[in-house]
All heavy atoms as an XYZ file, in Angstrom:
765
protein
N      85.628     67.711    116.471
C      84.466     68.581    116.486
C      84.939     70.027    116.328
O      85.877     70.457    116.985
C      83.709     68.378    117.799
C      82.525     69.292    117.953
S      81.604     69.001    119.469
C      80.360     67.909    118.845
N      84.297     70.753    115.476
C      84.686     72.149    115.246
C      84.038     73.056    116.291
O      82.993     72.732    116.843
C      84.278     72.582    113.843
O      82.877     72.487    113.690
N      84.663     74.216    116.558
C      84.107     75.128    117.569
C      82.797     75.748    117.093
O      82.581     75.930    115.902
C      85.196     76.192    117.708
C      86.000     76.094    116.469
C      85.887     74.699    115.980
N      81.942     76.033    118.043
C      80.658     76.665    117.727
C      80.849     78.178    117.614
O      81.609     78.772    118.361
C      79.630     76.345    118.801
C      79.317     74.876    118.845
C      78.124     74.602    119.703
C      77.914     73.116    119.724
N      76.583     72.709    119.646
N      80.146     78.767    116.681
C      80.220     80.208    116.457
C      79.121     80.885    117.264
O      77.953     80.498    117.187
C      80.064     80.537    114.961
C      81.200     79.895    114.172
C      80.030     82.049    114.746
C      81.048     79.968    112.683
N      79.494     81.899    118.023
C      78.538     82.656    118.828
C      78.045     83.843    117.995
O      78.592     84.939    118.062
C      79.209     83.134    120.125
C      78.241     83.834    121.057
O      77.086     84.123    120.656
O      78.634     84.098    122.199
N      77.024     83.603    117.177
C      76.515     84.647    116.277
C      75.896     85.804    117.043
O      75.939     86.945    116.591
C      75.517     84.051    115.289
C      76.186     83.180    114.285
C      76.132     81.814    114.223
C      77.055     83.584    113.220
N      76.903     81.363    113.183
C      77.477     82.428    112.555
C      77.518     84.823    112.772
C      78.327     82.459    111.464
C      78.369     84.855    111.683
C      78.767     83.690    111.036
N      75.341     85.543    118.190
C      74.745     86.613    118.996
C      75.828     87.598    119.439
O      75.651     88.811    119.360
C      74.024     86.024    120.214
C      73.210     87.044    120.976
C      72.376     86.396    122.067
O      71.685     85.400    121.773
O      72.427     86.901    123.199
N      76.960     87.069    119.885
C      78.080     87.933    120.277
C      78.614     88.686    119.060
O      78.975     89.855    119.151
C      79.192     87.113    120.924
N      78.660     88.011    117.903
C      79.114     88.669    116.680
C      78.208     89.838    116.336
O      78.673     90.939    116.060
C      79.142     87.671    115.509
C      79.379     88.328    114.189
C      80.647     88.737    113.817
C      78.327     88.558    113.316
C      80.868     89.367    112.596
C      78.538     89.172    112.103
C      79.807     89.575    111.741
N      76.900     89.613    116.346
C      75.962     90.682    116.011
C      76.060     91.840    116.992
O      75.935     92.996    116.610
C      74.529     90.139    115.972
C      74.311     89.215    114.792
O      74.960     89.345    113.756
N      73.420     88.254    114.947
N      76.296     91.538    118.270
C      76.415     92.586    119.285
C      77.664     93.425    119.068
O      77.679     94.620    119.357
C      76.435     91.958    120.678
N      78.730     92.827    118.545
C      79.986     93.561    118.362
C      80.147     94.117    116.951
O      81.103     94.842    116.679
C      81.180     92.671    118.698
O      81.284     91.631    117.748
N      79.239     93.798    116.041
C      79.387     94.193    114.639
C      79.485     95.704    114.460
O      80.159     96.181    113.547
C      78.232     93.642    113.813
N      78.869     96.478    115.338
C      78.917     97.931    115.199
C      80.316     98.486    115.457
O      80.619     99.608    115.074
C      77.917     98.586    116.152
O      78.284     98.310    117.490
N      81.191     97.711    116.081
C      82.557     98.152    116.342
C      83.437     98.016    115.113
O      84.504     98.587    115.051
C      83.181     97.327    117.472
C      82.478     97.452    118.788
C      83.077     96.497    119.801
O      84.153     95.967    119.600
N      82.371     96.278    120.889
N      82.991     97.227    114.138
C      83.794     96.953    112.960
C      83.131     97.548    111.731
O      81.916     97.631    111.654
C      83.999     95.448    112.789
C      84.659     94.827    113.983
C      83.912     94.235    114.978
C      86.034     94.871    114.130
C      84.520     93.679    116.096
C      86.651     94.331    115.236
C      85.887     93.732    116.216
N      83.942     97.938    110.787
C      83.441     98.606    109.603
C      83.922     97.848    108.381
O      85.119     97.619    108.217
C      83.985    100.041    109.599
C      83.380    100.933    108.575
C      83.845    102.363    108.790
O      84.929    102.607    109.302
N      83.026    103.306    108.396
N      82.981     97.426    107.542
C      83.342     96.746    106.311
C      83.731     97.807    105.289
O      82.950     98.707    104.984
C      82.154     95.930    105.809
O      82.503     95.257    104.635
N      84.941     97.713    104.791
C      85.455     98.726    103.879
C      85.624     98.170    102.473
O      85.956     97.005    102.294
C      86.810     99.246    104.373
C      86.828     99.865    105.757
C      88.253    100.166    106.180
C      85.983    101.120    105.784
N      85.441     99.021    101.498
C      85.695     98.647    100.114
C      87.210     98.637     99.905
O      87.943     99.347    100.590
C      85.043     99.656     99.169
C      83.534     99.655     99.257
C      82.937    100.685     98.329
C      81.428    100.703     98.481
N      80.811    101.711     97.654
N      87.698     97.843     98.942
C      89.139     97.854     98.662
C      89.628     99.268     98.355
O      88.942    100.045     97.694
C      89.262     96.952     97.437
C      88.072     96.055     97.513
C      86.970     96.905     98.110
N      90.803     99.611     98.861
C      91.362    100.941     98.638
C      92.410    101.264     99.680
O      92.824    100.412    100.458
N      92.840    102.504     99.694
C      93.813    102.979    100.676
C      93.071    103.722    101.773
O      92.198    104.543    101.493
C      94.834    103.916    100.028
C      95.689    103.186     99.017
O      96.079    102.051     99.233
N      95.977    103.829     97.906
N      93.448    103.449    103.016
C      92.783    104.068    104.158
C      93.793    104.633    105.142
O      94.823    104.024    105.396
C      91.879    103.043    104.870
C      90.706    102.655    104.026
C      90.773    101.569    103.163
C      89.541    103.413    104.057
C      89.701    101.232    102.363
C      88.462    103.075    103.259
C      88.547    101.994    102.410
O      87.492    101.669    101.618
N      93.453    105.810    105.668
C      94.258    106.442    106.702
C      93.803    105.847    108.030
O      92.631    105.962    108.399
C      94.038    107.957    106.665
C      95.011    108.714    107.488
N      94.627    109.674    108.373
C      96.357    108.652    107.560
C      95.700    110.188    108.957
N      96.760    109.576    108.482
N      94.723    105.176    108.731
C      94.373    104.527    109.985
C      95.225    105.072    111.124
O      96.260    105.694    110.904
C      94.549    102.997    109.906
C      93.606    102.397    108.877
C      95.986    102.613    109.618
N      94.757    104.829    112.316
C      95.467    105.236    113.527
C      95.526    104.039    114.469
O      94.565    103.275    114.560
C      94.708    106.385    114.190
C      95.339    106.899    115.458
C      94.580    108.084    116.030
O      94.185    108.978    115.258
O      94.379    108.096    117.251
N      96.642    103.883    115.152
C      96.763    102.816    116.149
C      95.888    103.205    117.340
O      96.133    104.214    118.000
C      98.228    102.602    116.588
C      98.297    101.532    117.675
C      99.104    102.226    115.400
N      94.842    102.417    117.570
C      93.913    102.697    118.665
C      94.373    102.067    119.971
O      94.136    102.607    121.047
C      92.522    102.187    118.303
N      95.021    100.903    119.860
C      95.547    100.241    121.051
C      96.726     99.366    120.643
O      96.815     98.920    119.501
C      94.476     99.394    121.737
O      94.042     98.348    120.891
N      97.626     99.164    121.580
C      98.804     98.322    121.334
C      99.184     97.634    122.638
O      99.097     98.223    123.708
C      99.961     99.171    120.819
N      99.587     96.385    122.511
C      99.970     95.605    123.681
C     101.176     94.746    123.313
O     101.198     94.132    122.247
C      98.797     94.711    124.090
C      99.027     93.898    125.311
C      97.800     93.048    125.676
O      96.734     93.191    125.048
O      97.933     92.235    126.595
N     102.174     94.714    124.177
C     103.332     93.858    123.931
C     103.003     92.450    124.410
O     102.468     92.261    125.501
C     104.584     94.364    124.642
C     105.808     93.561    124.260
C     107.110     94.105    124.817
O     107.117     95.217    125.378
O     108.131     93.409    124.679
N     103.325     91.468    123.570
C     103.057     90.071    123.892
C     104.257     89.225    123.511
O     105.186     89.705    122.865
C     101.822     89.581    123.132
C     100.534     90.293    123.529
C      99.351     89.692    122.829
C      98.054     90.325    123.324
N      96.871     89.625    122.773
N     104.209     87.969    123.892
C     105.246     87.005    123.537
C     104.575     85.807    122.880
O     103.602     85.261    123.421
C     106.028     86.550    124.784
O     106.585     87.703    125.423
C     107.153     85.600    124.410
N     105.094     85.405    121.724
C     104.531     84.260    121.006
C     104.893     82.952    121.710
O     105.761     82.927    122.589
C     105.060     84.232    119.567
O     106.433     83.880    119.559
N     104.261     81.870    121.293
C     104.566     80.552    121.861
C     106.027     80.179    121.615
O     106.626     79.450    122.397
C     103.648     79.496    121.261
C     102.221     79.625    121.708
C     101.351     78.573    121.055
C      99.895     78.790    121.435
N      99.014     77.828    120.778
N     106.600     80.710    120.515
C     108.006     80.432    120.188
C     108.962     81.311    120.989
O     110.174     81.183    120.864
C     108.243     80.633    118.695
N     108.418     82.233    121.787
C     109.258     83.089    122.617
C     109.643     84.411    121.982
O     110.482     85.133    122.513
N     109.014     84.764    120.847
C     109.328     86.018    120.160
C     108.423     87.152    120.635
O     107.214     86.962    120.796
C     109.186     85.841    118.646
C     110.164     84.831    118.112
O     111.346     84.883    118.415
N     109.672     83.878    117.339
N     108.999     88.327    120.827
C     108.234     89.499    121.256
C     107.528     90.128    120.062
O     108.055     90.133    118.952
C     109.164     90.536    121.870
O     109.788     90.018    123.017
N     106.331     90.664    120.329
C     105.597     91.373    119.282
C     104.599     92.335    119.903
O     104.263     92.242    121.080
C     104.897     90.396    118.333
C     103.749     89.596    118.945
C     102.437     90.028    118.836
C     103.993     88.402    119.605
C     101.391     89.288    119.372
C     102.958     87.655    120.144
C     101.655     88.107    120.017
O     100.623     87.378    120.556
N     104.164     93.299    119.084
C     103.075     94.185    119.470
C     101.810     93.688    118.781
O     101.815     93.392    117.588
C     103.321     95.636    119.014
C     104.423     96.342    119.756
C     105.459     96.945    119.056
C     104.416     96.451    121.136
C     106.473     97.615    119.717
C     105.431     97.121    121.806
C     106.456     97.704    121.096
N     100.734     93.596    119.523
C      99.419     93.312    118.970
C      98.698     94.658    118.920
O      98.555     95.324    119.953
C      98.672     92.336    119.877
O      97.363     92.131    119.406
N      98.285     95.087    117.723
C      97.697     96.420    117.576
C      96.304     96.356    116.966
O      95.986     95.452    116.188
C      98.587     97.368    116.731
C      99.932     97.583    117.397
C      98.774     96.840    115.333
N      95.488     97.321    117.344
C      94.173     97.512    116.729
C      94.244     98.816    115.958
O      94.656     99.848    116.511
C      93.065     97.584    117.781
C      91.667     97.802    117.164
C      90.564     97.753    118.199
N      90.522     98.919    119.047
C      89.857    100.050    118.770
N      89.186    100.192    117.649
N      89.869    101.048    119.633
N      93.869     98.768    114.675
C      93.891     99.963    113.839
C      92.467    100.442    113.614
O      91.581     99.659    113.278
C      94.547     99.655    112.485
C      95.979     99.142    112.560
C      96.474     98.756    111.172
C      96.895    100.182    113.173
N      92.253    101.735    113.809
C      90.933    102.314    113.564
C      91.023    103.274    112.395
O      92.097    103.801    112.081
C      90.406    103.029    114.802
C      91.190    104.284    115.167
C      90.560    104.992    116.340
C      91.237    106.346    116.547
N      90.482    107.216    117.400
N      89.895    103.491    111.752
C      89.821    104.447    110.654
C      90.095    105.819    111.246
O      89.576    106.160    112.309
C      88.451    104.388    109.987
C      88.399    105.063    108.652
C      87.100    104.754    107.951
C      87.019    105.559    106.672
N      85.690    105.505    106.092
N      90.941    106.603    110.562
C      91.408    107.880    111.095
C      90.342    108.834    111.579
O      90.540    109.538    112.555
N      89.169    108.849    110.927
C      88.144    109.824    111.285
C      87.021    109.241    112.148
O      85.990    109.856    112.321
C      87.559    110.450    110.021
C      86.956    109.413    109.077
O      87.071    108.207    109.354
O      86.368    109.822    108.065
N      87.224    108.054    112.687
C      86.201    107.449    113.543
C      86.878    106.496    114.529
O      88.088    106.331    114.510
C      85.179    106.685    112.696
O      85.740    105.490    112.202
N      86.074    105.846    115.358
C      86.622    104.865    116.285
C      86.371    103.444    115.773
O      86.597    102.478    116.478
C      86.004    105.048    117.678
C      86.847    104.380    118.746
O      88.069    104.307    118.635
N      86.209    103.871    119.780
N      85.897    103.329    114.535
C      85.581    102.015    113.965
C      86.859    101.229    113.686
O      87.782    101.727    113.043
C      84.785    102.183    112.682
N      86.908    100.006    114.171
C      88.069     99.149    113.937
C      88.135     98.764    112.474
O      87.156     98.298    111.903
C      87.987     97.889    114.812
O      87.997     98.289    116.183
C      89.150     96.958    114.552
N      89.305     98.968    111.873
C      89.535     98.570    110.492
C      90.118     97.161    110.472
O      89.687     96.297    109.721
C      90.468     99.566    109.768
C      90.850     99.064    108.393
C      89.836    100.939    109.694
N      91.120     96.926    111.319
C      91.739     95.602    111.387
C      92.636     95.501    112.613
O      92.866     96.481    113.314
C      92.545     95.301    110.122
S      93.993     96.340    109.888
N      93.118     94.298    112.835
C      94.104     94.032    113.869
C      95.389     93.621    113.160
O      95.353     93.078    112.068
C      93.626     92.898    114.788
C      92.375     93.238    115.542
C      91.131     92.934    115.021
C      92.434     93.878    116.764
C      89.962     93.249    115.700
C      91.280     94.201    117.455
C      90.043     93.887    116.925
N      96.534     93.889    113.770
C      97.797     93.521    113.143
C      98.796     93.115    114.218
O      98.601     93.387    115.407
C      98.351     94.681    112.322
C      99.392     94.257    111.298
O      99.637     93.036    111.140
O      99.974     95.132    110.651
N      99.843     92.473    113.780
C     100.943     92.052    114.627
C     102.217     92.686    114.105
O     102.472     92.667    112.902
C     101.075     90.517    114.596
O      99.855     89.952    115.093
C     102.230     90.042    115.434
N     102.997     93.264    114.993
C     104.290     93.843    114.633
C     105.347     93.046    115.386
O     105.518     93.205    116.593
C     104.362     95.337    114.995
C     103.250     96.109    114.278
C     105.735     95.906    114.658
C     103.133     97.573    114.683
N     106.038     92.164    114.656
C     107.041     91.302    115.272
C     108.280     92.110    115.661
O     108.718     92.978    114.902
C     107.434     90.171    114.326
C     106.291     89.211    114.001
S     105.531     88.425    115.451
C     106.900     87.493    116.128
N     108.823     91.819    116.842
C     109.999     92.520    117.353
C     111.224     91.609    117.429
O     112.322     92.058    117.759
C     109.696     93.092    118.741
C     108.495     94.034    118.809
C     108.193     94.409    120.240
C     108.734     95.266    117.962
N     111.028     90.333    117.136
C     112.123     89.367    117.107
C     111.676     88.169    116.287
O     110.514     88.062    115.907
C     112.528     88.947    118.527
O     111.449     88.306    119.186
N     112.598     87.265    116.003
C     112.260     86.066    115.252
C     112.197     86.303    113.759
O     112.689     87.312    113.237
N     111.553     85.378    113.061
C     111.515     85.407    111.594
C     110.785     86.623    111.029
O     111.051     87.040    109.913
C     110.870     84.135    111.063
C     111.695     82.893    111.316
C     111.020     81.663    110.755
C     111.845     80.432    111.037
N     111.187     79.213    110.541
N     109.857     87.184    111.762
C     109.083     88.326    111.271
C     109.686     89.682    111.602
O     109.059     90.716    111.375
N     110.908     89.694    112.123
C     111.517     90.963    112.549
C     111.623     91.973    111.412
O     111.314     93.149    111.598
C     112.897     90.710    113.162
C     113.680     91.967    113.562
C     112.917     92.765    114.614
C     115.061     91.596    114.064
N     112.047     91.530    110.233
C     112.211     92.467    109.108
C     110.918     93.189    108.770
O     110.900     94.410    108.600
N     109.815     92.450    108.685
C     108.516     93.063    108.399
C     108.094     93.951    109.566
O     107.537     95.028    109.370
C     107.471     91.986    108.131
C     106.086     92.535    107.852
S     105.996     93.573    106.373
C     106.040     92.327    105.115
N     108.376     93.514    110.784
C     108.033     94.323    111.953
C     108.746     95.660    111.949
O     108.149     96.702    112.232
N     110.035     95.651    111.608
C     110.793     96.905    111.542
C     110.264     97.811    110.426
O     110.202     99.031    110.587
C     112.279     96.614    111.342
C     112.969     95.917    112.526
C     114.413     95.581    112.169
C     112.898     96.751    113.785
N     109.856     97.222    109.312
C     109.281     98.010    108.215
C     107.974     98.667    108.656
O     107.710     99.835    108.338
C     109.058     97.124    106.997
N     107.155     97.940    109.406
C     105.889     98.501    109.907
C     106.163     99.641    110.889
O     105.497    100.681    110.842
C     105.046     97.418    110.575
C     104.485     96.404    109.599
C     103.735     95.310    110.333
C     103.207     94.256    109.391
N     102.454     93.198    110.099
N     107.150     99.465    111.770
C     107.492    100.534    112.713
C     107.982    101.776    111.971
O     107.643    102.906    112.347
C     108.551    100.048    113.709
C     108.068     99.032    114.748
C     109.241     98.486    115.553
C     107.015     99.649    115.671
N     108.756    101.578    110.907
C     109.235    102.713    110.108
C     108.058    103.447    109.474
O     108.029    104.684    109.442
C     110.222    102.238    109.046
N     107.056    102.706    108.991
C     105.879    103.339    108.386
C     105.067    104.112    109.418
O     104.358    105.058    109.065
C     104.997    102.294    107.695
C     105.621    101.732    106.447
C     105.910    102.810    105.423
O     105.063    103.624    105.088
N     107.142    102.841    104.944
N     105.188    103.741    110.667
C     104.493    104.458    111.748
C     105.309    105.648    112.252
O     104.882    106.344    113.164
C     104.173    103.509    112.897
C     103.082    102.480    112.604
C     102.991    101.456    113.728
C     101.734    103.166    112.395
N     106.485    105.873    111.654
C     107.260    107.067    111.991
C     108.458    106.846    112.888
O     109.131    107.812    113.256
N     108.737    105.609    113.259
C     109.917    105.347    114.075
C     111.130    105.257    113.159
O     111.095    104.561    112.142
C     109.747    104.058    114.888
C     108.667    104.165    115.933
C     107.384    103.712    115.685
C     108.937    104.752    117.163
C     106.393    103.826    116.638
C     107.949    104.869    118.124
C     106.670    104.411    117.865
N     112.186    105.959    113.490
C     113.387    106.017    112.660
C     114.242    104.782    112.919
O     114.659    104.542    114.055
C     114.198    107.309    112.944
C     115.466    107.337    112.108
C     113.341    108.541    112.700
N     114.493    103.976    111.858
C     115.309    102.761    112.041
C     116.678    103.080    112.640
O     117.356    104.007    112.208
C     115.445    102.222    110.612
C     114.268    102.776    109.885
C     114.026    104.135    110.497
N     117.061    102.331    113.665
C     118.365    102.479    114.296
C     118.477    103.607    115.296
O     119.491    103.750    115.967
N     117.440    104.426    115.414
C     117.503    105.576    116.325
C     117.389    105.156    117.789
O     118.012    105.751    118.655
C     116.393    106.573    115.980
C     116.461    107.858    116.779
C     115.428    108.861    116.323
O     114.246    108.696    116.701
O     115.791    109.777    115.574
N     116.578    104.123    118.054
C     116.346    103.685    119.431
C     116.364    102.170    119.479
O     116.061    101.503    118.502
C     114.969    104.166    119.896
C     114.848    105.664    119.851
C     113.435    106.150    120.039
N     112.794    105.564    121.195
C     111.493    105.653    121.400
N     110.718    106.263    120.562
N     110.957    105.103    122.469
N     116.654    101.631    120.649
C     116.625    100.176    120.781
C     115.455     99.688    121.638
O     115.328     98.503    121.910
C     117.951     99.640    121.318
C     118.290    100.173    122.704
O     117.528    100.999    123.235
O     119.329     99.761    123.247
N     114.580    100.606    122.054
C     113.408    100.225    122.839
C     112.231    101.115    122.479
O     112.364    102.340    122.418
C     113.699    100.329    124.335
C     112.561     99.854    125.196
C     112.872     99.925    126.686
O     113.758    100.692    127.085
O     112.209     99.212    127.442
N     111.093    100.500    122.229
C     109.847    101.213    121.962
C     108.788    100.582    122.856
O     108.661     99.349    122.900
C     109.432    101.093    120.481
C     110.484    101.754    119.582
C     108.066    101.730    120.249
C     110.274    101.511    118.103
N     108.049    101.394    123.560
C     106.974    100.902    124.419
C     105.674    100.827    123.626
O     105.432    101.652    122.742
C     106.796    101.813    125.624
C     108.026    102.012    126.513
C     107.737    103.028    127.608
C     108.474    100.684    127.111
N     104.831     99.865    123.961
C     103.557     99.697    123.258
C     102.741    100.990    123.278
O     102.132    101.366    122.273
C     102.769     98.550    123.871
N     102.741    101.697    124.390
C     101.961    102.928    124.517
C     102.394    103.995    123.514
O     101.593    104.855    123.133
C     102.074    103.468    125.934
N     103.645    103.937    123.064
C     104.143    104.915    122.099
C     103.541    104.727    120.711
O     103.584    105.644    119.893
C     105.665    104.849    122.005
C     106.377    105.257    123.277
C     107.874    105.131    123.143
O     108.478    106.012    122.504
O     108.431    104.126    123.651
N     102.985    103.559    120.434
C     102.365    103.311    119.135
C     100.987    103.948    119.032
O     100.552    104.326    117.942
C     102.248    101.808    118.872
C     103.462    101.133    118.274
C     104.604    101.059    119.234
C     103.104     99.759    117.779
N     100.300    104.051    120.169
C      98.931    104.581    120.180
C      98.924    106.008    119.648
O      99.713    106.846    120.089
C      98.311    104.505    121.588
C      96.937    105.135    121.613
C      98.261    103.058    122.065
N      98.068    106.248    118.667
C      97.956    107.573    118.057
C      98.789    107.718    116.789
O      98.597    108.658    116.031
N      99.720    106.788    116.537
C     100.517    106.840    115.315
C      99.596    106.546    114.133
O      98.676    105.748    114.223
C     101.663    105.822    115.338
C     102.696    106.116    116.403
C     103.544    107.296    116.013
C     104.699    107.466    116.985
N     105.548    108.575    116.632
N      99.890    107.202    112.983
C      99.022    107.051    111.812
C      99.804    106.575    110.601
O     100.991    106.818    110.481
C      98.345    108.383    111.499
C      97.395    108.814    112.581
C      96.737    110.110    112.272
N      95.728    110.373    113.290
C      94.695    111.160    113.104
N      94.537    111.785    111.956
N      93.831    111.344    114.068
N      99.088    105.901    109.724
C      99.688    105.388    108.484
C      98.563    105.132    107.481
O      97.384    105.216    107.810
C     100.458    104.102    108.754
N      98.945    104.816    106.267
C      97.999    104.400    105.242
C      98.104    102.895    105.077
O      99.207    102.345    105.095
C      98.276    105.097    103.902
C      97.840    106.523    103.885
C      98.742    107.531    104.176
C      96.537    106.872    103.583
C      98.361    108.864    104.165
C      96.127    108.201    103.577
C      97.054    109.197    103.873
N      96.962    102.216    104.920
C      96.935    100.791    104.647
C      96.087    100.547    103.420
O      95.204    101.346    103.072
C      96.403     99.961    105.839
C      97.294    100.093    107.049
C      94.978    100.343    106.184
N      96.356     99.449    102.768
C      95.566     99.074    101.574
C      94.808     97.803    101.839
O      95.246     96.934    102.522
C      96.491     98.829    100.383
O      97.168     99.994    100.056
């Protein structure tokens, strides 16, 4: 049996999300939380908002270990962290960082 969709909850939260046309957007990390995957790999779970509003553009994962580490390090570099400069970054340090996404 497939899960039921709560359309009422969706409609209530729809104002938090913004449907965007394809293109490049300036986003800001609105929130970040460190988590651990089922496989035991560390990652940041982030919410990105459009730079000039509080509207959520998307959610993303920044892997800190495991198979996704290379992409995770590339994402951190795009957020302004210098590769090899530090060996620890706190989730709170991501909040407010800005980048362009397509």
